[in-house]
N, C-alpha and C positions, 0 to 999 in steps of 0.2 A: 133282652139284648136287642140292639138295633133300633131303639125308639127314635134315634136322631136321623134316621135314613128314610128318604122318600124318593120313589122312582120318578124320574123326569126325563122325557124324551123330547126331541126336536122335530117338528114337522118341516119338510123340505119343499122348496119351490123349484121346479125344473127350469133349466136355462132357456128352453125354447117355448114359444107361446102355443105350440100345437099339441101340448100334452092334454089328454082327456081330463075334464074337470073332476071326474069321480076317482081318478087314480090318486091314491094316498101313499106318500113315501115318508118314512120316519127313520131317524138315526138316534143312536144312544152310545155315549162314550162309557165303556165298562170299567174305566180306571178306578172309579170309586168303589167298585166291588172288591178291590184288593184289601180293604179294611175288613177285619173279621166280623165286626158288628154289622156292617152293611151286607156282607156276603150271607150271613145267617138270616137276616131279615128278608133278603131277596129270595133265598131258597124257600122260606116259609110262604112267600107270595106266589111262587111259581105254580100254576094250576095243573100241570101235567106230571104225574108221578114218574112216567117214563123219561121225561126230560130231566128230572132230578137225578134219576139213576144214571143217565148219560153224563151229566155233570160230574158225578162221583167217579166215573170210570177214567176220567182224564188224570194224568199224573201231575202235570204242571199247573200251577195256580193261574197262569195267563190263559191257558186253554179252558180251565174251569170257568173263569170269569167271562170269557167270550161266549161259551155255550150257555151259561146262565143268563147273561145279558141279552143274547139273541132271543131266548125264550120269553123273558120278561117283555121285551120290545114287541114281540109277536102278539102276546096277550093284550098289551096296551093298544096296539094298532087295531086289532079285531074288535075290542070293546069300543074303541073310538068311532067305529062305523056301525055300532049297534048290535054286534054279535053277543049273545048271552050264553049260548051253549057252545063251549069251547072243546067239546069232545072231538078227538082227532081220528082220522083214518089215513091209510097210506096207499099210494098208487103202486102199480106193478114194479116200478123202479125205485120205490121208497120215498117219492115226493109226498110230503104231508098235505092233508086237506081236511076241511071240516066234514065230519061224518054226517051231520044232520042239517047242513045248510049249503046247498050247491050254488046259491046265488053269490056267495062271497069267496074269492080266491086270494091267496097270499103266497109270499115267498120271503125267505130270510137269507142273509149273508153276513159274514163278519171277517174282519181283517185288521191287523194292528191292534188298536184298542176300540175300534168302532164296529157296532152292529147296525144292520140296516134291515128294514122290512117294507115291502110294498103290498098294498091291498087294492084289489080291483074287482069289477063285476064279471071278469072273464079270466082265464089263465094268464098268469104274469110271472116273469122271472126277474130277479134282481141280483146284482153283484156289486160289492164294494171291495176295492183293493187299495192297500197302502201303496203309495208311489214306490215303484221298483226300478232299479237300473235296467236299461235295455240289455236283454240276454239274447244274443244272436242265435245261439243253439236252440233255445225255446222258440224263438220267432220262426226259424226255418222249419221247425217241426210242426208248429200249430197254425201258421199264417200262410195265406196263398201268395203267389208271386205278386199279384196286384197290391196286396196289403203290405208286403215287404217294400215295394216301390213307394207306396204312400208313406210308410215310416221313414224312408230315406229322404223324403222331402220336408220333413218336419224340423223346426228349429229346436224344439225340446223333445228329443227322441225318447228320453226316459218317461215323461208324462204321456207321450203319444202311445208308447208301448203299453203302459198301464191302462190307458183309456181304451185302446183297442181290445185288450184282454177282457175288460168288463163288458164291452158290447157283445163280444162273442159268448162269454160265459152266461150273460143274462138271457140270451136267446136259447142256449142249451138248457138253461133252467126253466124257461118258459115251456119248452117241449116236455121236460120231465122224463127224458128217456136215458138219463145217466150218461155213460160214455159210449153209448151205442152209435152216436153220430160223431165222426172225427171232426176236430176243430178246424182242420184245414180243408174241409169239404164244402165250405161256404164262405162268403165274404160279408164282413160287418163293419168295414171302415166307414167313416162319415161319407154319406152319399150312396152307400151300397146297402142292399137289403137281402137277406138270405132267401126270402120268399115274399110274394105279394101280400100287402096288408100289414107287414111288420113295422112297428114304430119303436125307435130307441129314444128313451127319455133320460137325458143326462142332467146331473145335478152338481153344483159347485160345493166341494167339501175339501178345504185346505189340507194338503198332504195326501189326498186320496183321489181316486176316480170312482164315480158312482153312477150306475146306469140301471134303469128298469126297462124291460122289454115287454111290449104288449102286441097283440094282433088286433088291428082295427080294420074292419071291413071298408074297402074303398081306398085304403092307403096305397100310394104309388111310390 
């Protein structure tokens, strides 16, 4: 089964010219995994038994496809930069990392029907979010006063809300500390950085916001 299915991901180019050359960002639309033959073939190609088990724990097909697609994309992206040993280890807060290769770092995210993966030579965080309507309650809980003011100045508040969320989330995922750092304890709106050396790398993905976050020495 599944002989007619081949995995195919898209390499993304960031909007701004200041993105480090070695930063790799990939996306994959998991919709095709809804076909039983493709899903079975994809499960057979997934290199991590623990990921296959995680896929199986989801009740809904949509969540199974997202989890499976993100795993396939991660394996594809790592192999694309020359990683052959895909054995995984996990940090204190559960962030996955390569067990036997500290030179390559990666992070994955998924939303809607899209999975995203970033690979770099230092810790990296990535977040993809399907465009969401502006939620004032969430915004007041998670954003600073300055970020709320920035949102109020935007013509497309829904897209700005989604965009700001991905910037903040990608930074938290770079840190790899889970929810131990409150989202409203730092600013990540365009032009603001939560710490010196942080760089936000945003990508155009219709219907979504997509941002990778890296720490580059000398960034201001």
